[in-house]
Jmol script that loads the backbone (N, CA, C; Angstrom):
load data "model"
ATOM      1  N   MET A   1      -3.076 205.256  25.482  1.00  0.00           N
ATOM      2  CA  MET A   1      -4.195 204.570  24.867  1.00  0.00           C
ATOM      3  C   MET A   1      -3.754 203.861  23.580  1.00  0.00           C
ATOM      4  N   GLU A   2      -2.888 204.517  22.801  1.00  0.00           N
ATOM      5  CA  GLU A   2      -2.447 203.912  21.539  1.00  0.00           C
ATOM      6  C   GLU A   2      -1.710 202.603  21.767  1.00  0.00           C
ATOM      7  N   ARG A   3      -0.876 202.560  22.773  1.00  0.00           N
ATOM      8  CA  ARG A   3      -0.117 201.341  23.050  1.00  0.00           C
ATOM      9  C   ARG A   3      -1.057 200.181  23.386  1.00  0.00           C
ATOM     10  N   LYS A   4      -2.082 200.462  24.154  1.00  0.00           N
ATOM     11  CA  LYS A   4      -3.049 199.422  24.522  1.00  0.00           C
ATOM     12  C   LYS A   4      -3.875 199.004  23.308  1.00  0.00           C
ATOM     13  N   LEU A   5      -4.310 199.974  22.497  1.00  0.00           N
ATOM     14  CA  LEU A   5      -5.068 199.656  21.288  1.00  0.00           C
ATOM     15  C   LEU A   5      -4.265 198.768  20.346  1.00  0.00           C
ATOM     16  N   ALA A   6      -2.966 199.014  20.238  1.00  0.00           N
ATOM     17  CA  ALA A   6      -2.104 198.248  19.332  1.00  0.00           C
ATOM     18  C   ALA A   6      -2.107 196.755  19.667  1.00  0.00           C
ATOM     19  N   GLU A   7      -2.378 196.411  20.908  1.00  0.00           N
ATOM     20  CA  GLU A   7      -2.428 195.009  21.323  1.00  0.00           C
ATOM     21  C   GLU A   7      -3.630 194.280  20.729  1.00  0.00           C
ATOM     22  N   PHE A   8      -4.614 195.022  20.205  1.00  0.00           N
ATOM     23  CA  PHE A   8      -5.853 194.428  19.725  1.00  0.00           C
ATOM     24  C   PHE A   8      -5.963 194.418  18.203  1.00  0.00           C
ATOM     25  N   VAL A   9      -4.880 194.707  17.496  1.00  0.00           N
ATOM     26  CA  VAL A   9      -4.891 194.653  16.031  1.00  0.00           C
ATOM     27  C   VAL A   9      -5.268 193.241  15.596  1.00  0.00           C
ATOM     28  N   GLY A  10      -6.234 193.145  14.675  1.00  0.00           N
ATOM     29  CA  GLY A  10      -6.709 191.855  14.190  1.00  0.00           C
ATOM     30  C   GLY A  10      -7.879 191.301  14.978  1.00  0.00           C
ATOM     31  N   LYS A  11      -8.275 191.990  16.047  1.00  0.00           N
ATOM     32  CA  LYS A  11      -9.374 191.513  16.883  1.00  0.00           C
ATOM     33  C   LYS A  11     -10.599 192.406  16.721  1.00  0.00           C
ATOM     34  N   MET A  12     -11.751 191.847  17.043  1.00  0.00           N
ATOM     35  CA  MET A  12     -13.021 192.576  17.006  1.00  0.00           C
ATOM     36  C   MET A  12     -13.113 193.414  18.283  1.00  0.00           C
ATOM     37  N   ILE A  13     -13.345 194.732  18.121  1.00  0.00           N
ATOM     38  CA  ILE A  13     -13.445 195.615  19.279  1.00  0.00           C
ATOM     39  C   ILE A  13     -14.648 196.542  19.147  1.00  0.00           C
ATOM     40  N   GLU A  14     -15.026 197.115  20.258  1.00  0.00           N
ATOM     41  CA  GLU A  14     -16.035 198.165  20.317  1.00  0.00           C
ATOM     42  C   GLU A  14     -15.322 199.417  20.809  1.00  0.00           C
ATOM     43  N   VAL A  15     -15.523 200.532  20.092  1.00  0.00           N
ATOM     44  CA  VAL A  15     -14.828 201.783  20.383  1.00  0.00           C
ATOM     45  C   VAL A  15     -15.851 202.850  20.735  1.00  0.00           C
ATOM     46  N   ASN A  16     -15.630 203.537  21.849  1.00  0.00           N
ATOM     47  CA  ASN A  16     -16.489 204.645  22.255  1.00  0.00           C
ATOM     48  C   ASN A  16     -15.696 205.935  22.120  1.00  0.00           C
ATOM     49  N   CYS A  17     -16.255 206.878  21.366  1.00  0.00           N
ATOM     50  CA  CYS A  17     -15.575 208.157  21.138  1.00  0.00           C
ATOM     51  C   CYS A  17     -16.250 209.299  21.893  1.00  0.00           C
ATOM     52  N   GLY A  18     -17.130 208.993  22.826  1.00  0.00           N
ATOM     53  CA  GLY A  18     -17.819 210.021  23.589  1.00  0.00           C
ATOM     54  C   GLY A  18     -18.997 210.591  22.821  1.00  0.00           C
ATOM     55  N   ASP A  19     -19.804 211.388  23.478  1.00  0.00           N
ATOM     56  CA  ASP A  19     -20.971 212.042  22.877  1.00  0.00           C
ATOM     57  C   ASP A  19     -21.882 211.064  22.140  1.00  0.00           C
ATOM     58  N   GLY A  20     -21.969 209.840  22.620  1.00  0.00           N
ATOM     59  CA  GLY A  20     -22.851 208.849  22.020  1.00  0.00           C
ATOM     60  C   GLY A  20     -22.319 208.202  20.749  1.00  0.00           C
ATOM     61  N   LEU A  21     -21.092 208.479  20.374  1.00  0.00           N
ATOM     62  CA  LEU A  21     -20.506 207.873  19.179  1.00  0.00           C
ATOM     63  C   LEU A  21     -19.800 206.577  19.553  1.00  0.00           C
ATOM     64  N   ALA A  22     -20.278 205.484  18.994  1.00  0.00           N
ATOM     65  CA  ALA A  22     -19.676 204.182  19.262  1.00  0.00           C
ATOM     66  C   ALA A  22     -19.605 203.389  17.962  1.00  0.00           C
ATOM     67  N   TYR A  23     -18.539 202.644  17.803  1.00  0.00           N
ATOM     68  CA  TYR A  23     -18.320 201.864  16.597  1.00  0.00           C
ATOM     69  C   TYR A  23     -17.841 200.475  17.004  1.00  0.00           C
ATOM     70  N   SER A  24     -18.089 199.494  16.140  1.00  0.00           N
ATOM     71  CA  SER A  24     -17.546 198.160  16.390  1.00  0.00           C
ATOM     72  C   SER A  24     -17.056 197.582  15.075  1.00  0.00           C
ATOM     73  N   GLY A  25     -16.045 196.755  15.183  1.00  0.00           N
ATOM     74  CA  GLY A  25     -15.473 196.120  14.008  1.00  0.00           C
ATOM     75  C   GLY A  25     -14.115 195.544  14.322  1.00  0.00           C
ATOM     76  N   THR A  26     -13.444 195.102  13.284  1.00  0.00           N
ATOM     77  CA  THR A  26     -12.115 194.515  13.429  1.00  0.00           C
ATOM     78  C   THR A  26     -11.071 195.618  13.290  1.00  0.00           C
ATOM     79  N   LEU A  27     -10.191 195.697  14.263  1.00  0.00           N
ATOM     80  CA  LEU A  27      -9.120 196.686  14.224  1.00  0.00           C
ATOM     81  C   LEU A  27      -8.069 196.215  13.220  1.00  0.00           C
ATOM     82  N   LEU A  28      -7.969 196.920  12.100  1.00  0.00           N
ATOM     83  CA  LEU A  28      -7.039 196.527  11.046  1.00  0.00           C
ATOM     84  C   LEU A  28      -5.625 196.990  11.324  1.00  0.00           C
ATOM     85  N   SER A  29      -5.490 198.248  11.768  1.00  0.00           N
ATOM     86  CA  SER A  29      -4.157 198.783  12.027  1.00  0.00           C
ATOM     87  C   SER A  29      -4.247 200.015  12.907  1.00  0.00           C
ATOM     88  N   LEU A  30      -3.102 200.399  13.432  1.00  0.00           N
ATOM     89  CA  LEU A  30      -2.967 201.616  14.227  1.00  0.00           C
ATOM     90  C   LEU A  30      -1.629 202.218  13.848  1.00  0.00           C
ATOM     91  N   SER A  31      -1.684 203.368  13.168  1.00  0.00           N
ATOM     92  CA  SER A  31      -0.470 203.985  12.681  1.00  0.00           C
ATOM     93  C   SER A  31      -0.587 205.499  12.731  1.00  0.00           C
ATOM     94  N   GLU A  32       0.442 206.140  13.238  1.00  0.00           N
ATOM     95  CA  GLU A  32       0.507 207.601  13.310  1.00  0.00           C
ATOM     96  C   GLU A  32      -0.719 208.224  13.970  1.00  0.00           C
ATOM     97  N   GLY A  33      -1.224 207.571  15.011  1.00  0.00           N
ATOM     98  CA  GLY A  33      -2.335 208.114  15.777  1.00  0.00           C
ATOM     99  C   GLY A  33      -3.704 207.910  15.156  1.00  0.00           C
ATOM    100  N   VAL A  34      -3.792 207.067  14.129  1.00  0.00           N
ATOM    101  CA  VAL A  34      -5.073 206.803  13.470  1.00  0.00           C
ATOM    102  C   VAL A  34      -5.316 205.304  13.462  1.00  0.00           C
ATOM    103  N   LEU A  35      -6.514 204.894  13.908  1.00  0.00           N
ATOM    104  CA  LEU A  35      -6.840 203.481  13.857  1.00  0.00           C
ATOM    105  C   LEU A  35      -7.790 203.218  12.704  1.00  0.00           C
ATOM    106  N   SER A  36      -7.603 202.101  12.031  1.00  0.00           N
ATOM    107  CA  SER A  36      -8.460 201.666  10.935  1.00  0.00           C
ATOM    108  C   SER A  36      -9.326 200.540  11.453  1.00  0.00           C
ATOM    109  N   LEU A  37     -10.618 200.721  11.301  1.00  0.00           N
ATOM    110  CA  LEU A  37     -11.580 199.760  11.831  1.00  0.00           C
ATOM    111  C   LEU A  37     -12.486 199.300  10.696  1.00  0.00           C
ATOM    112  N   GLU A  38     -12.550 197.988  10.450  1.00  0.00           N
ATOM    113  CA  GLU A  38     -13.448 197.449   9.427  1.00  0.00           C
ATOM    114  C   GLU A  38     -14.737 197.007  10.100  1.00  0.00           C
ATOM    115  N   THR A  39     -15.858 197.608   9.684  1.00  0.00           N
ATOM    116  CA  THR A  39     -17.151 197.296  10.279  1.00  0.00           C
ATOM    117  C   THR A  39     -17.686 195.979   9.734  1.00  0.00           C
ATOM    118  N   GLU A  40     -18.772 195.507  10.325  1.00  0.00           N
ATOM    119  CA  GLU A  40     -19.363 194.235   9.914  1.00  0.00           C
ATOM    120  C   GLU A  40     -19.837 194.256   8.469  1.00  0.00           C
ATOM    121  N   ASP A  41     -20.221 195.427   7.968  1.00  0.00           N
ATOM    122  CA  ASP A  41     -20.699 195.507   6.588  1.00  0.00           C
ATOM    123  C   ASP A  41     -19.580 195.817   5.595  1.00  0.00           C
ATOM    124  N   GLY A  42     -18.324 195.697   6.020  1.00  0.00           N
ATOM    125  CA  GLY A  42     -17.186 195.829   5.136  1.00  0.00           C
ATOM    126  C   GLY A  42     -16.664 197.238   4.917  1.00  0.00           C
ATOM    127  N   LYS A  43     -17.241 198.223   5.585  1.00  0.00           N
ATOM    128  CA  LYS A  43     -16.753 199.592   5.451  1.00  0.00           C
ATOM    129  C   LYS A  43     -15.554 199.798   6.367  1.00  0.00           C
ATOM    130  N   THR A  44     -14.647 200.666   5.947  1.00  0.00           N
ATOM    131  CA  THR A  44     -13.480 200.981   6.769  1.00  0.00           C
ATOM    132  C   THR A  44     -13.640 202.375   7.354  1.00  0.00           C
ATOM    133  N   LEU A  45     -13.442 202.480   8.655  1.00  0.00           N
ATOM    134  CA  LEU A  45     -13.482 203.759   9.356  1.00  0.00           C
ATOM    135  C   LEU A  45     -12.072 204.092   9.813  1.00  0.00           C
ATOM    136  N   TRP A  46     -11.719 205.357   9.739  1.00  0.00           N
ATOM    137  CA  TRP A  46     -10.448 205.821  10.268  1.00  0.00           C
ATOM    138  C   TRP A  46     -10.778 206.764  11.407  1.00  0.00           C
ATOM    139  N   ILE A  47     -10.274 206.468  12.587  1.00  0.00           N
ATOM    140  CA  ILE A  47     -10.606 207.220  13.801  1.00  0.00           C
ATOM    141  C   ILE A  47      -9.310 207.693  14.452  1.00  0.00           C
ATOM    142  N   ALA A  48      -9.272 208.961  14.813  1.00  0.00           N
ATOM    143  CA  ALA A  48      -8.104 209.485  15.532  1.00  0.00           C
ATOM    144  C   ALA A  48      -8.053 208.820  16.906  1.00  0.00           C
ATOM    145  N   ALA A  49      -6.937 208.225  17.229  1.00  0.00           N
ATOM    146  CA  ALA A  49      -6.792 207.531  18.507  1.00  0.00           C
ATOM    147  C   ALA A  49      -7.019 208.486  19.679  1.00  0.00           C
ATOM    148  N   SER A  50      -6.734 209.754  19.494  1.00  0.00           N
ATOM    149  CA  SER A  50      -6.946 210.733  20.567  1.00  0.00           C
ATOM    150  C   SER A  50      -8.425 210.942  20.870  1.00  0.00           C
ATOM    151  N   ASN A  51      -9.316 210.531  19.955  1.00  0.00           N
ATOM    152  CA  ASN A  51     -10.755 210.664  20.177  1.00  0.00           C
ATOM    153  C   ASN A  51     -11.356 209.469  20.909  1.00  0.00           C
ATOM    154  N   VAL A  52     -10.603 208.391  21.034  1.00  0.00           N
ATOM    155  CA  VAL A  52     -11.111 207.187  21.691  1.00  0.00           C
ATOM    156  C   VAL A  52     -11.152 207.415  23.192  1.00  0.00           C
ATOM    157  N   ARG A  53     -12.342 207.274  23.767  1.00  0.00           N
ATOM    158  CA  ARG A  53     -12.523 207.446  25.206  1.00  0.00           C
ATOM    159  C   ARG A  53     -12.468 206.110  25.941  1.00  0.00           C
ATOM    160  N   ALA A  54     -12.956 205.060  25.262  1.00  0.00           N
ATOM    161  CA  ALA A  54     -12.958 203.722  25.861  1.00  0.00           C
ATOM    162  C   ALA A  54     -13.083 202.702  24.741  1.00  0.00           C
ATOM    163  N   PHE A  55     -12.587 201.494  24.988  1.00  0.00           N
ATOM    164  CA  PHE A  55     -12.774 200.406  24.033  1.00  0.00           C
ATOM    165  C   PHE A  55     -12.771 199.088  24.770  1.00  0.00           C
ATOM    166  N   ALA A  56     -13.356 198.074  24.132  1.00  0.00           N
ATOM    167  CA  ALA A  56     -13.412 196.741  24.720  1.00  0.00           C
ATOM    168  C   ALA A  56     -13.348 195.716  23.605  1.00  0.00           C
ATOM    169  N   GLU A  57     -12.766 194.579  23.911  1.00  0.00           N
ATOM    170  CA  GLU A  57     -12.746 193.484  22.942  1.00  0.00           C
ATOM    171  C   GLU A  57     -14.156 192.909  22.855  1.00  0.00           C
ATOM    172  N   SER A  58     -14.576 192.605  21.662  1.00  0.00           N
ATOM    173  CA  SER A  58     -15.907 192.057  21.432  1.00  0.00           C
ATOM    174  C   SER A  58     -15.753 190.636  20.924  1.00  0.00           C
ATOM    175  N   SER A  59     -16.385 189.680  21.589  1.00  0.00           N
ATOM    176  CA  SER A  59     -16.231 188.286  21.197  1.00  0.00           C
ATOM    177  C   SER A  59     -17.169 187.894  20.063  1.00  0.00           C
ATOM    178  N   ALA A  60     -18.279 188.583  19.943  1.00  0.00           N
ATOM    179  CA  ALA A  60     -19.248 188.281  18.889  1.00  0.00           C
ATOM    180  C   ALA A  60     -19.959 189.563  18.522  1.00  0.00           C
ATOM    181  N   SER A  61     -20.621 189.533  17.381  1.00  0.00           N
ATOM    182  CA  SER A  61     -21.356 190.734  16.973  1.00  0.00           C
ATOM    183  C   SER A  61     -22.477 190.982  17.975  1.00  0.00           C
ATOM    184  N   SER A  62     -22.611 192.219  18.392  1.00  0.00           N
ATOM    185  CA  SER A  62     -23.635 192.558  19.359  1.00  0.00           C
ATOM    186  C   SER A  62     -24.959 192.761  18.649  1.00  0.00           C
ATOM    187  N   PRO A  63     -26.044 192.375  19.297  1.00  0.00           N
ATOM    188  CA  PRO A  63     -27.358 192.529  18.661  1.00  0.00           C
ATOM    189  C   PRO A  63     -27.702 193.996  18.487  1.00  0.00           C
ATOM    190  N   ARG A  64     -28.338 194.288  17.364  1.00  0.00           N
ATOM    191  CA  ARG A  64     -28.734 195.659  17.089  1.00  0.00           C
ATOM    192  C   ARG A  64     -30.248 195.764  17.209  1.00  0.00           C
ATOM    193  N   PRO A  65     -30.718 196.823  17.834  1.00  0.00           N
ATOM    194  CA  PRO A  65     -32.165 196.986  17.942  1.00  0.00           C
ATOM    195  C   PRO A  65     -32.767 197.274  16.579  1.00  0.00           C
ATOM    196  N   GLY A  66     -34.010 196.896  16.388  1.00  0.00           N
ATOM    197  CA  GLY A  66     -34.679 197.191  15.131  1.00  0.00           C
ATOM    198  C   GLY A  66     -35.649 196.088  14.775  1.00  0.00           C
ATOM    199  N   PHE A  67     -36.223 196.241  13.633  1.00  0.00           N
ATOM    200  CA  PHE A  67     -37.212 195.281  13.162  1.00  0.00           C
ATOM    201  C   PHE A  67     -36.569 194.326  12.184  1.00  0.00           C
ATOM    202  N   ILE A  68     -37.030 193.098  12.222  1.00  0.00           N
ATOM    203  CA  ILE A  68     -36.591 192.083  11.260  1.00  0.00           C
ATOM    204  C   ILE A  68     -37.692 191.930  10.228  1.00  0.00           C
ATOM    205  N   LEU A  69     -37.351 192.154   8.995  1.00  0.00           N
ATOM    206  CA  LEU A  69     -38.353 192.057   7.915  1.00  0.00           C
ATOM    207  C   LEU A  69     -38.290 190.730   7.232  1.00  0.00           C
TER     208      LEU A  69
END
end "model"
wireframe off; spacefill off
backbone 0.3
color backbone group
């Protein structure tokens, strides 16, 4: 999985970690089994690559449910 994830450094991806945990953002780096993901709001997440169950390249920000004020 790490080798495949490394191909997407610098690209926008969606990451599924199982149990309903999903994240999206730009993959900044993948080093020593940890991926750094920058979310749309500028926060950085560090996720153990061993926890990634599935991922996909995202071409645009996905719509989020909710109300527009």
